[in-house]
C-alpha positions as CSV (number, residue, x, y, z in Angstrom):
1,M,-4.9,-12.1,62.0
2,R,-3.2,-11.8,58.3
3,R,-4.2,-8.6,56.7
4,S,-5.1,-10.4,53.5
5,R,-8.1,-8.8,52.2
6,T,-10.8,-11.1,50.9
7,P,-11.3,-10.5,46.8
8,T,-14.7,-9.5,46.2
9,P,-15.3,-8.0,42.6
10,R,-16.5,-4.5,43.3
11,P,-14.6,-1.7,44.9
12,R,-14.8,-1.6,48.3
13,H,-14.5,2.4,48.5
14,R,-14.0,4.3,45.7
15,P,-14.1,4.1,42.3
16,P,-10.8,3.5,40.3
17,P,-9.6,6.6,37.9
18,A,-11.3,7.2,34.0
19,R,-8.7,5.5,32.3
20,A,-8.9,2.5,34.9
21,R,-13.5,2.3,33.8
22,A,-12.8,2.5,30.4
23,G,-10.6,-1.4,30.4
24,I,-13.4,-3.6,31.9
25,G,-17.0,-3.6,32.9
26,L,-17.9,-5.6,36.0
27,A,-19.9,-7.9,33.7
28,T,-16.4,-9.1,32.3
29,V,-15.1,-9.5,35.3
30,Y,-18.8,-11.7,36.3
31,R,-17.5,-13.3,33.4
32,T,-14.2,-14.3,33.5
33,L,-14.5,-15.9,37.3
34,K,-17.5,-17.9,36.8
35,A,-15.3,-19.5,33.2
36,F,-13.1,-19.6,36.3
37,M,-15.2,-21.7,38.6
38,A,-16.6,-24.0,36.0
39,R,-12.3,-24.8,35.2
40,G,-12.2,-25.3,39.2
41,E,-9.3,-22.5,40.4
42,V,-11.1,-20.5,41.7
43,V,-14.4,-20.6,43.9
44,Q,-17.4,-18.8,45.6
45,V,-16.8,-17.8,49.5
46,E,-20.6,-16.8,50.8
47,I,-19.9,-14.8,53.5
48,P,-22.4,-13.2,55.3
49,G,-23.5,-9.5,55.3
50,V,-20.9,-9.1,53.0
51,S,-20.6,-9.3,49.3
52,P,-19.9,-12.7,48.0
53,C,-15.5,-13.1,47.3
54,Y,-13.4,-15.7,45.4
55,E,-10.6,-17.4,46.3
56,P,-8.3,-19.9,44.5
57,T,-8.9,-23.4,45.4
58,D,-5.4,-24.2,45.9
59,R,-5.1,-21.9,49.0
60,S,-5.5,-24.2,52.5
61,H,-8.0,-24.1,54.9
62,H,-8.8,-20.5,56.7
63,H,-11.5,-18.4,58.9
64,H,-12.5,-15.0,58.4
65,F,-13.0,-11.6,60.3
66,I,-15.6,-9.2,58.8
67,F,-15.7,-5.0,60.2
68,Q,-19.0,-5.0,61.1
69,H,-18.7,-1.3,59.7
70,C,-17.1,-0.4,57.2
71,R,-17.7,-4.5,55.9
72,Q,-14.0,-5.7,55.0
73,A,-12.4,-9.4,55.3
74,F,-9.9,-10.5,56.0
75,D,-8.1,-13.4,56.0
76,L,-7.7,-15.3,59.6
77,K,-4.2,-17.4,60.5
78,G,-4.9,-20.8,62.1
79,Y,-7.1,-23.7,62.2
80,V,-9.3,-24.9,64.8
81,H,-9.3,-28.5,65.6
82,D,-11.0,-31.1,67.7
83,L,-14.5,-30.1,65.8
84,E,-16.2,-33.7,66.0
85,G,-15.6,-33.2,69.7
86,L,-18.7,-30.3,69.5
87,A,-20.7,-32.5,67.2
88,L,-23.7,-35.0,68.7
89,A,-23.4,-38.7,69.4
90,N,-23.1,-40.1,65.8
91,F,-22.4,-37.3,63.7
92,Q,-20.2,-37.0,61.5
93,V,-19.0,-32.8,60.7
94,Q,-18.4,-32.9,56.8
95,H,-17.3,-28.9,56.8
96,H,-17.5,-26.1,59.1
97,S,-17.0,-22.0,58.7
98,I,-15.7,-19.6,61.4
99,I,-15.9,-16.0,60.7
100,L,-15.5,-13.7,63.6
101,Y,-17.2,-10.6,64.0
102,G,-15.9,-7.1,65.3
103,I,-14.4,-3.7,64.1
104,C,-11.0,-1.9,63.3
105,A,-9.2,0.1,64.1
106,V,-10.0,2.7,62.0
107,C,-13.5,2.5,62.3
108,A,-12.8,2.1,65.9
109,E,-11.3,5.6,66.1
110,D,-14.0,7.2,64.3
111,G,-16.4,5.8,67.4
112,S,-18.3,4.1,65.2
113,T,-20.6,1.1,65.7
């Protein structure tokens, strides 16, 4: 697993220092993301149970691993092949999404489930 976090506009744990908060508001972040999406530079990734994530459109196809307790999302390396073999006869696979769910090492140590 590649430990590359799937970015979301909202902070996950603690807010940034006061000097950083004063510069850019969340509304500005969303307006900028909307502009990037309109230009085709960014795509919104829908992952059930996680805040919307945004990724550059030039990234290769990949899947995600969601830590169920702390709600972090990470990119998975690799690709699942032969999904067409799973489709019913006379059906054509157009796209797919694979999400693995589990707990991270920190949450496992804390006994969180």
